[in-house]
PyMOL Python script that loads the backbone (N, CA, C, O; Angstrom):
from pymol import cmd

cmd.read_pdbstr("""\
ATOM      1  N   MET A   1       0.695  -0.985   0.006  1.00  0.00           N
ATOM      2  CA  MET A   1       0.069   0.077   0.194  1.00  0.00           C
ATOM      3  C   MET A   1       1.012   1.588   0.040  1.00  0.00           C
ATOM      4  O   MET A   1       1.884   1.982   0.814  1.00  0.00           O
ATOM      5  N   GLY A   2       0.646   2.079  -0.887  1.00  0.00           N
ATOM      6  CA  GLY A   2       1.636   3.182  -1.308  1.00  0.00           C
ATOM      7  C   GLY A   2       0.480   4.667  -0.871  1.00  0.00           C
ATOM      8  O   GLY A   2      -0.699   4.440  -0.601  1.00  0.00           O
ATOM      9  N   ILE A   3       0.985   5.966  -0.866  1.00  0.00           N
ATOM     10  CA  ILE A   3       0.136   7.201  -0.752  1.00  0.00           C
ATOM     11  C   ILE A   3      -0.656   7.103  -1.465  1.00  0.00           C
ATOM     12  O   ILE A   3      -1.684   7.658  -1.077  1.00  0.00           O
ATOM     13  N   ASN A   4      -0.732   6.643  -2.399  1.00  0.00           N
ATOM     14  CA  ASN A   4      -1.569   6.980  -3.620  1.00  0.00           C
ATOM     15  C   ASN A   4      -2.758   6.005  -3.461  1.00  0.00           C
ATOM     16  O   ASN A   4      -3.874   6.431  -3.755  1.00  0.00           O
ATOM     17  N   SER A   5      -2.622   4.752  -3.028  1.00  0.00           N
ATOM     18  CA  SER A   5      -3.712   3.794  -2.741  1.00  0.00           C
ATOM     19  C   SER A   5      -4.692   3.912  -2.215  1.00  0.00           C
ATOM     20  O   SER A   5      -4.627   3.911  -0.986  1.00  0.00           O
ATOM     21  N   GLU A   6      -6.130   4.078  -2.886  1.00  0.00           N
ATOM     22  CA  GLU A   6      -7.113   4.387  -1.800  1.00  0.00           C
ATOM     23  C   GLU A   6      -7.455   3.475  -1.038  1.00  0.00           C
ATOM     24  O   GLU A   6      -6.920   2.396  -1.289  1.00  0.00           O
ATOM     25  N   ARG A   7      -8.464   3.503   0.192  1.00  0.00           N
ATOM     26  CA  ARG A   7      -8.820   2.658   1.152  1.00  0.00           C
ATOM     27  C   ARG A   7      -9.998   3.342   1.994  1.00  0.00           C
ATOM     28  O   ARG A   7      -9.964   4.389   2.641  1.00  0.00           O
ATOM     29  N   ASP A   8     -10.709   2.732   1.858  1.00  0.00           N
ATOM     30  CA  ASP A   8     -11.996   2.921   2.496  1.00  0.00           C
ATOM     31  C   ASP A   8     -12.056   2.391   4.025  1.00  0.00           C
ATOM     32  O   ASP A   8     -12.723   1.391   4.289  1.00  0.00           O
ATOM     33  N   ILE A   9     -11.274   3.154   5.111  1.00  0.00           N
ATOM     34  CA  ILE A   9     -11.413   3.164   6.327  1.00  0.00           C
ATOM     35  C   ILE A   9     -11.587   4.554   6.957  1.00  0.00           C
ATOM     36  O   ILE A   9     -11.108   5.608   6.538  1.00  0.00           O
ATOM     37  N   GLU A  10     -12.295   4.383   7.948  1.00  0.00           N
ATOM     38  CA  GLU A  10     -13.128   5.809   8.566  1.00  0.00           C
ATOM     39  C   GLU A  10     -11.805   6.026   9.957  1.00  0.00           C
ATOM     40  O   GLU A  10     -11.554   5.052  10.668  1.00  0.00           O
ATOM     41  N   ALA A  11     -11.273   7.006  10.124  1.00  0.00           N
ATOM     42  CA  ALA A  11     -10.346   7.370  11.147  1.00  0.00           C
ATOM     43  C   ALA A  11     -10.540   8.666  11.863  1.00  0.00           C
ATOM     44  O   ALA A  11     -10.976   9.615  11.210  1.00  0.00           O
ATOM     45  N   ASN A  12     -10.257   8.820  13.174  1.00  0.00           N
ATOM     46  CA  ASN A  12     -10.149   9.939  13.642  1.00  0.00           C
ATOM     47  C   ASN A  12      -9.291  10.350  14.459  1.00  0.00           C
ATOM     48  O   ASN A  12      -9.098   9.810  15.548  1.00  0.00           O
ATOM     49  N   MET A  13      -8.545  11.559  13.953  1.00  0.00           N
ATOM     50  CA  MET A  13      -7.321  12.167  14.255  1.00  0.00           C
ATOM     51  C   MET A  13      -7.521  13.579  15.043  1.00  0.00           C
ATOM     52  O   MET A  13      -8.100  14.583  14.630  1.00  0.00           O
ATOM     53  N   GLN A  14      -6.859  13.364  16.330  1.00  0.00           N
ATOM     54  CA  GLN A  14      -6.903  14.278  17.055  1.00  0.00           C
ATOM     55  C   GLN A  14      -5.321  14.767  17.205  1.00  0.00           C
ATOM     56  O   GLN A  14      -4.380  14.010  16.962  1.00  0.00           O
ATOM     57  N   ILE A  15      -5.164  16.178  17.653  1.00  0.00           N
ATOM     58  CA  ILE A  15      -3.733  17.064  17.430  1.00  0.00           C
ATOM     59  C   ILE A  15      -3.903  17.675  19.010  1.00  0.00           C
ATOM     60  O   ILE A  15      -4.943  18.181  19.433  1.00  0.00           O
ATOM     61  N   GLY A  16      -2.787  17.530  19.699  1.00  0.00           N
ATOM     62  CA  GLY A  16      -2.658  18.482  20.894  1.00  0.00           C
ATOM     63  C   GLY A  16      -1.402  18.343  21.586  1.00  0.00           C
ATOM     64  O   GLY A  16      -0.618  17.422  21.357  1.00  0.00           O
ATOM     65  N   PRO A  17      -1.181  19.396  22.563  1.00  0.00           N
ATOM     66  CA  PRO A  17      -0.027  19.315  23.047  1.00  0.00           C
ATOM     67  C   PRO A  17      -0.019  18.439  24.536  1.00  0.00           C
ATOM     68  O   PRO A  17      -0.873  18.674  25.390  1.00  0.00           O
ATOM     69  N   THR A  18       1.055  17.402  24.737  1.00  0.00           N
ATOM     70  CA  THR A  18       1.033  16.842  25.979  1.00  0.00           C
ATOM     71  C   THR A  18       1.052  17.890  27.272  1.00  0.00           C
ATOM     72  O   THR A  18       1.243  19.104  27.212  1.00  0.00           O
ATOM     73  N   ASP A  19       0.821  17.154  28.355  1.00  0.00           N
ATOM     74  CA  ASP A  19       1.909  17.503  29.666  1.00  0.00           C
ATOM     75  C   ASP A  19       3.548  17.021  29.604  1.00  0.00           C
ATOM     76  O   ASP A  19       4.226  17.319  30.587  1.00  0.00           O
ATOM     77  N   GLN A  20       4.009  16.505  28.818  1.00  0.00           N
ATOM     78  CA  GLN A  20       5.352  16.485  28.773  1.00  0.00           C
ATOM     79  C   GLN A  20       5.551  17.304  27.975  1.00  0.00           C
ATOM     80  O   GLN A  20       6.773  17.217  27.865  1.00  0.00           O
ATOM     81  N   GLY A  21       5.158  18.273  27.129  1.00  0.00           N
ATOM     82  CA  GLY A  21       5.543  19.521  26.477  1.00  0.00           C
ATOM     83  C   GLY A  21       6.055  18.854  24.677  1.00  0.00           C
ATOM     84  O   GLY A  21       6.972  19.295  23.984  1.00  0.00           O
ATOM     85  N   MET A  22       5.253  17.891  24.394  1.00  0.00           N
ATOM     86  CA  MET A  22       5.438  17.118  23.592  1.00  0.00           C
ATOM     87  C   MET A  22       4.218  17.356  22.338  1.00  0.00           C
ATOM     88  O   MET A  22       3.150  17.669  22.864  1.00  0.00           O
ATOM     89  N   VAL A  23       4.153  17.299  21.180  1.00  0.00           N
ATOM     90  CA  VAL A  23       2.992  17.403  20.488  1.00  0.00           C
ATOM     91  C   VAL A  23       2.502  15.931  19.971  1.00  0.00           C
ATOM     92  O   VAL A  23       3.144  15.253  19.169  1.00  0.00           O
ATOM     93  N   ARG A  24       1.254  15.546  20.565  1.00  0.00           N
ATOM     94  CA  ARG A  24       0.920  14.106  20.234  1.00  0.00           C
ATOM     95  C   ARG A  24      -0.375  14.303  19.230  1.00  0.00           C
ATOM     96  O   ARG A  24      -1.332  15.008  19.546  1.00  0.00           O
ATOM     97  N   LEU A  25      -0.267  13.455  17.742  1.00  0.00           N
ATOM     98  CA  LEU A  25      -0.874  12.762  17.154  1.00  0.00           C
ATOM     99  C   LEU A  25      -1.831  11.693  17.491  1.00  0.00           C
ATOM    100  O   LEU A  25      -1.338  10.671  17.968  1.00  0.00           O
ATOM    101  N   PHE A  26      -3.125  11.739  17.331  1.00  0.00           N
ATOM    102  CA  PHE A  26      -3.858  10.240  18.113  1.00  0.00           C
ATOM    103  C   PHE A  26      -4.485   9.998  16.968  1.00  0.00           C
ATOM    104  O   PHE A  26      -5.138  10.906  16.456  1.00  0.00           O
ATOM    105  N   ILE A  27      -4.398   8.649  16.316  1.00  0.00           N
ATOM    106  CA  ILE A  27      -5.374   8.413  15.551  1.00  0.00           C
ATOM    107  C   ILE A  27      -5.953   7.391  16.121  1.00  0.00           C
ATOM    108  O   ILE A  27      -5.378   6.848  17.064  1.00  0.00           O
ATOM    109  N   GLU A  28      -7.367   6.858  15.613  1.00  0.00           N
ATOM    110  CA  GLU A  28      -7.917   5.719  16.270  1.00  0.00           C
ATOM    111  C   GLU A  28      -8.742   5.303  15.360  1.00  0.00           C
ATOM    112  O   GLU A  28      -9.645   6.093  15.082  1.00  0.00           O
ATOM    113  N   ALA A  29      -8.714   4.117  14.698  1.00  0.00           N
ATOM    114  CA  ALA A  29      -9.197   3.530  13.771  1.00  0.00           C
ATOM    115  C   ALA A  29      -9.821   2.117  13.995  1.00  0.00           C
ATOM    116  O   ALA A  29      -9.061   1.563  14.789  1.00  0.00           O
ATOM    117  N   ASP A  30     -10.836   1.271  13.677  1.00  0.00           N
ATOM    118  CA  ASP A  30     -11.026   0.017  14.132  1.00  0.00           C
ATOM    119  C   ASP A  30     -10.236  -0.457  15.275  1.00  0.00           C
ATOM    120  O   ASP A  30      -9.394  -1.310  15.556  1.00  0.00           O
ATOM    121  N   GLY A  31     -11.022   0.666  15.891  1.00  0.00           N
ATOM    122  CA  GLY A  31     -10.274  -0.284  17.828  1.00  0.00           C
ATOM    123  C   GLY A  31      -8.923   0.254  17.789  1.00  0.00           C
ATOM    124  O   GLY A  31      -8.544   0.650  18.891  1.00  0.00           O
ATOM    125  N   VAL A  32      -8.281   0.353  17.061  1.00  0.00           N
ATOM    126  CA  VAL A  32      -6.845   0.525  17.201  1.00  0.00           C
ATOM    127  C   VAL A  32      -6.190   1.927  17.538  1.00  0.00           C
ATOM    128  O   VAL A  32      -6.244   2.782  16.654  1.00  0.00           O
ATOM    129  N   GLU A  33      -5.704   2.172  18.490  1.00  0.00           N
ATOM    130  CA  GLU A  33      -5.184   3.426  19.027  1.00  0.00           C
ATOM    131  C   GLU A  33      -3.676   3.598  18.569  1.00  0.00           C
ATOM    132  O   GLU A  33      -2.805   2.760  18.801  1.00  0.00           O
ATOM    133  N   ILE A  34      -3.469   4.837  17.861  1.00  0.00           N
ATOM    134  CA  ILE A  34      -1.849   4.884  18.102  1.00  0.00           C
ATOM    135  C   ILE A  34      -1.643   6.037  18.043  1.00  0.00           C
ATOM    136  O   ILE A  34      -1.919   6.641  17.006  1.00  0.00           O
ATOM    137  N   PRO A  35      -1.131   6.649  19.070  1.00  0.00           N
ATOM    138  CA  PRO A  35      -0.319   7.592  19.707  1.00  0.00           C
ATOM    139  C   PRO A  35       1.101   8.027  18.897  1.00  0.00           C
ATOM    140  O   PRO A  35       1.775   7.100  18.448  1.00  0.00           O
ATOM    141  N   MET A  36       1.482   9.154  18.735  1.00  0.00           N
ATOM    142  CA  MET A  36       2.161   9.708  18.231  1.00  0.00           C
ATOM    143  C   MET A  36       2.959  10.692  18.761  1.00  0.00           C
ATOM    144  O   MET A  36       2.320  11.744  18.779  1.00  0.00           O
ATOM    145  N   ASP A  37       4.335  10.855  19.308  1.00  0.00           N
ATOM    146  CA  ASP A  37       4.501  12.001  20.063  1.00  0.00           C
ATOM    147  C   ASP A  37       6.203  12.814  19.201  1.00  0.00           C
ATOM    148  O   ASP A  37       7.212  12.173  18.908  1.00  0.00           O
ATOM    149  N   PHE A  38       6.019  14.079  19.033  1.00  0.00           N
ATOM    150  CA  PHE A  38       7.017  14.733  18.166  1.00  0.00           C
ATOM    151  C   PHE A  38       7.360  15.929  19.526  1.00  0.00           C
ATOM    152  O   PHE A  38       6.534  16.388  20.315  1.00  0.00           O
ATOM    153  N   ASP A  39       8.753  16.195  19.460  1.00  0.00           N
ATOM    154  CA  ASP A  39       8.957  17.584  20.052  1.00  0.00           C
ATOM    155  C   ASP A  39       8.477  18.670  19.225  1.00  0.00           C
ATOM    156  O   ASP A  39       7.966  18.493  18.119  1.00  0.00           O
ATOM    157  N   PRO A  40       8.676  19.976  19.864  1.00  0.00           N
ATOM    158  CA  PRO A  40       8.138  21.095  18.790  1.00  0.00           C
ATOM    159  C   PRO A  40       8.479  20.987  17.557  1.00  0.00           C
ATOM    160  O   PRO A  40       7.763  20.860  16.564  1.00  0.00           O
ATOM    161  N   ASP A  41      10.053  21.066  17.690  1.00  0.00           N
ATOM    162  CA  ASP A  41      10.906  21.384  16.426  1.00  0.00           C
ATOM    163  C   ASP A  41      10.128  20.243  15.014  1.00  0.00           C
ATOM    164  O   ASP A  41       9.749  20.584  13.893  1.00  0.00           O
ATOM    165  N   GLU A  42      10.120  18.956  15.617  1.00  0.00           N
ATOM    166  CA  GLU A  42       9.525  17.876  14.890  1.00  0.00           C
ATOM    167  C   GLU A  42       8.280  18.015  14.361  1.00  0.00           C
ATOM    168  O   GLU A  42       7.932  17.499  13.299  1.00  0.00           O
ATOM    169  N   ALA A  43       7.448  18.839  15.209  1.00  0.00           N
ATOM    170  CA  ALA A  43       5.853  19.011  14.450  1.00  0.00           C
ATOM    171  C   ALA A  43       5.983  20.040  13.851  1.00  0.00           C
ATOM    172  O   ALA A  43       5.021  20.163  13.092  1.00  0.00           O
ATOM    173  N   ASP A  44       6.735  20.954  13.766  1.00  0.00           N
ATOM    174  CA  ASP A  44       7.041  22.196  13.006  1.00  0.00           C
ATOM    175  C   ASP A  44       7.236  21.663  11.555  1.00  0.00           C
ATOM    176  O   ASP A  44       6.381  21.837  10.687  1.00  0.00           O
ATOM    177  N   GLU A  45       8.404  21.006  11.341  1.00  0.00           N
ATOM    178  CA  GLU A  45       8.621  20.133  10.479  1.00  0.00           C
ATOM    179  C   GLU A  45       7.502  19.542   9.618  1.00  0.00           C
ATOM    180  O   GLU A  45       7.515  19.810   8.417  1.00  0.00           O
ATOM    181  N   ILE A  46       6.587  18.805  10.090  1.00  0.00           N
ATOM    182  CA  ILE A  46       5.176  17.777   9.951  1.00  0.00           C
ATOM    183  C   ILE A  46       4.599  19.044   9.157  1.00  0.00           C
ATOM    184  O   ILE A  46       4.533  19.015   7.928  1.00  0.00           O
ATOM    185  N   ALA A  47       4.180  20.165   9.903  1.00  0.00           N
ATOM    186  CA  ALA A  47       3.182  21.250   9.700  1.00  0.00           C
ATOM    187  C   ALA A  47       3.727  21.679   8.519  1.00  0.00           C
ATOM    188  O   ALA A  47       2.876  21.704   7.630  1.00  0.00           O
ATOM    189  N   GLU A  48       5.114  22.121   8.072  1.00  0.00           N
ATOM    190  CA  GLU A  48       5.499  22.423   6.801  1.00  0.00           C
ATOM    191  C   GLU A  48       5.077  21.475   5.925  1.00  0.00           C
ATOM    192  O   GLU A  48       4.381  21.760   4.951  1.00  0.00           O
ATOM    193  N   GLU A  49       5.553  20.013   6.268  1.00  0.00           N
ATOM    194  CA  GLU A  49       5.550  19.258   4.905  1.00  0.00           C
ATOM    195  C   GLU A  49       4.033  18.963   4.410  1.00  0.00           C
ATOM    196  O   GLU A  49       3.824  18.555   3.268  1.00  0.00           O
ATOM    197  N   ILE A  50       2.711  19.257   5.585  1.00  0.00           N
ATOM    198  CA  ILE A  50       1.355  19.357   5.143  1.00  0.00           C
ATOM    199  C   ILE A  50       1.168  20.162   4.317  1.00  0.00           C
ATOM    200  O   ILE A  50       0.511  19.880   3.314  1.00  0.00           O
ATOM    201  N   ARG A  51       1.864  21.764   4.581  1.00  0.00           N
ATOM    202  CA  ARG A  51       1.515  22.700   3.657  1.00  0.00           C
ATOM    203  C   ARG A  51       1.759  22.445   2.464  1.00  0.00           C
ATOM    204  O   ARG A  51       1.027  22.539   1.479  1.00  0.00           O
ATOM    205  N   ALA A  52       3.150  22.011   2.592  1.00  0.00           N
ATOM    206  CA  ALA A  52       3.660  21.928   1.034  1.00  0.00           C
ATOM    207  C   ALA A  52       2.967  20.583   0.337  1.00  0.00           C
ATOM    208  O   ALA A  52       3.024  20.317  -0.864  1.00  0.00           O
ATOM    209  N   ALA A  53       2.509  20.042   1.041  1.00  0.00           N
ATOM    210  CA  ALA A  53       1.498  18.778   0.062  1.00  0.00           C
ATOM    211  C   ALA A  53       0.138  19.072  -0.526  1.00  0.00           C
ATOM    212  O   ALA A  53      -0.368  18.593  -1.540  1.00  0.00           O
ATOM    213  N   ALA A  54      -0.433  20.115   0.469  1.00  0.00           N
ATOM    214  CA  ALA A  54      -1.608  21.008   0.051  1.00  0.00           C
ATOM    215  C   ALA A  54      -1.078  21.434  -1.048  1.00  0.00           C
ATOM    216  O   ALA A  54      -1.182  20.848  -2.126  1.00  0.00           O
ATOM    217  N   ILE A  55      -0.398  22.615  -0.838  1.00  0.00           N
ATOM    218  CA  ILE A  55      -0.106  23.338  -2.315  1.00  0.00           C
ATOM    219  C   ILE A  55       0.026  22.443  -3.254  1.00  0.00           C
ATOM    220  O   ILE A  55      -0.573  22.742  -4.287  1.00  0.00           O
ATOM    221  N   ALA A  56       0.879  20.952  -3.282  1.00  0.00           N
ATOM    222  CA  ALA A  56       1.204  20.510  -4.605  1.00  0.00           C
ATOM    223  C   ALA A  56      -0.434  19.566  -4.863  1.00  0.00           C
ATOM    224  O   ALA A  56      -0.864  19.279  -5.981  1.00  0.00           O
ATOM    225  N   ALA A  57      -0.932  19.316  -3.920  1.00  0.00           N
ATOM    226  CA  ALA A  57      -2.416  18.469  -4.268  1.00  0.00           C
ATOM    227  C   ALA A  57      -3.393  20.112  -4.836  1.00  0.00           C
ATOM    228  O   ALA A  57      -4.229  19.976  -5.730  1.00  0.00           O
ATOM    229  N   ARG A  58      -3.238  21.035  -4.433  1.00  0.00           N
ATOM    230  CA  ARG A  58      -3.810  22.332  -5.386  1.00  0.00           C
ATOM    231  C   ARG A  58      -3.704  22.022  -6.977  1.00  0.00           C
ATOM    232  O   ARG A  58      -4.565  21.922  -7.851  1.00  0.00           O
ATOM    233  N   ALA A  59      -2.411  21.922  -6.987  1.00  0.00           N
ATOM    234  CA  ALA A  59      -1.890  21.770  -8.441  1.00  0.00           C
ATOM    235  C   ALA A  59      -2.280  20.607  -9.368  1.00  0.00           C
ATOM    236  O   ALA A  59      -2.117  20.569 -10.588  1.00  0.00           O
ATOM    237  N   VAL A  60      -2.777  19.746  -8.645  1.00  0.00           N
ATOM    238  CA  VAL A  60      -2.877  18.114  -9.185  1.00  0.00           C
ATOM    239  C   VAL A  60      -4.442  18.425  -9.537  1.00  0.00           C
ATOM    240  O   VAL A  60      -4.834  18.486 -10.702  1.00  0.00           O
ATOM    241  N   LYS A  61      -5.226  18.600  -8.497  1.00  0.00           N
ATOM    242  CA  LYS A  61      -6.975  18.521  -8.386  1.00  0.00           C
ATOM    243  C   LYS A  61      -7.069  20.064  -9.409  1.00  0.00           C
ATOM    244  O   LYS A  61      -6.564  21.179  -9.282  1.00  0.00           O
ATOM    245  N   PRO A  62      -7.928  19.472 -10.373  1.00  0.00           N
ATOM    246  CA  PRO A  62      -9.021  20.169 -10.811  1.00  0.00           C
ATOM    247  C   PRO A  62     -10.190  21.087 -10.206  1.00  0.00           C
ATOM    248  O   PRO A  62     -11.038  20.411  -9.624  1.00  0.00           O
ATOM    249  N   ARG A  63     -10.397  22.257 -10.207  1.00  0.00           N
ATOM    250  CA  ARG A  63     -11.446  22.632  -9.779  1.00  0.00           C
ATOM    251  C   ARG A  63     -12.471  23.217 -10.344  1.00  0.00           C
ATOM    252  O   ARG A  63     -13.461  23.511  -9.674  1.00  0.00           O
TER     253      ARG A  63
END
""", "prot")
cmd.dss("prot")
cmd.show_as("cartoon", "prot")
cmd.util.cbc("prot")
cmd.orient("prot")
């Protein structure tokens, strides 16, 4: 399965700070919970990658 493989899976994602000063992405799907913690610098890098992907997606998707 790759980035372009479509899947019909419903998931919930929450993003927020932890009490340990980390940024947590918490994903829950089909009874599976995946907490992913990142230091703030890593979270900034991820946010930049998401913004870049959004820009690239707009260039591909016809409006």
